[in-house]
N, C-alpha and C positions, 0 to 999 in steps of 0.2 A: 513479599514482593507483589506488586500489582501489575495488571495489564492495562495499557492505554489503548484506546480505540479512536480512530479518526475515519469518518465516513459520511455518507449522505444520510438523509433523514431516516430512511428505512433501515439501513444498517445500524445506525445509532439506536433506534428503537429496539431492534432485535437484541443487541448486546445489553441494553438496559434491562430488558425483560429477563435476560439470562442472569442478571444480578451484578453485572459489572458497574462500577461507579465512575471510573475515569474515562467516560465516553463523550466524544465531541462531535457534534454535527457541524460540518463545514459546507459553505455554499460557494466559495470561490478560492482561488489560489492563495490570496493574501491570508485568508483565515487559516488555511491548511498550513502554511509556513509558520504562522504565529503559534498554532497549537503544537506542531511538531517540535518547534524550539522549546516550548514550555514543557512538553513531555520528556524531551531528551535531557533537560536540565533537572528533572525531578528524580531524585535518588530512590524513591519508592517504586518507580516504574521499572519493571524488569525487561519487558519488551513491548513493542507497539504493533498493533494490527491496523492496517490501512487498506482501503479499497484500491484496486488496481488503477482505476481511472484517476483518482486523486494522486496516487503515487507517481503515475506517469507524468502528471502535470508539474510535479515538484521533485523529480528524480535527482536533480543536482543537489538539493538540500538534504535528501535522504542519504546520499552517499557519505556525508560527513558525520553521521550520527554514530555514536559508540554503543548503541543498543541494537538488539536483534529486531529487525523490521520484517513483519510477515504481511505479504500482499494477498488479499482475498478478492474474489469476484464480487461485484455489486449486483443490484437487481437486474441489470442488463445482461448479465452473464460474463463469461471469461473473455478477456481481451485476446485477440489473435495476434501473437507476436511471432516474428521470424527469428529462429535461432541461427545466428550468424555462422556457427560451426557447421551445423547441418547443411546450410546453404552452400558453404564452401566445399563440403564433401560432395554434394549433389553436382555442383559445377565441375569438380575435378574428375568425377567418374562419368559425367555426361548423362545423368538421370534427370528427367524432367517430371516434376510433380504438379500437374495441372488438373 
């Protein structure tokens, strides 16, 4: 089984240098959707690594994939996401995290 990678230029270069072959550099949402569909239909691909920013832009398409999708930070760093459960707990107990 192989690993598929979808990312920006720098991420793609890094994974190619690490020896992976199913690495795709995408520049826009349309390219990302096309590549994700191709990888999800490939029986040789066990799971897909994708950068967080690209995954965020196509999250509706990723939900329908029957493979494991792992999101990683890109060169800009980790995305700051709000955990809805933590936020509900904070509001319920009256804790402000500013």
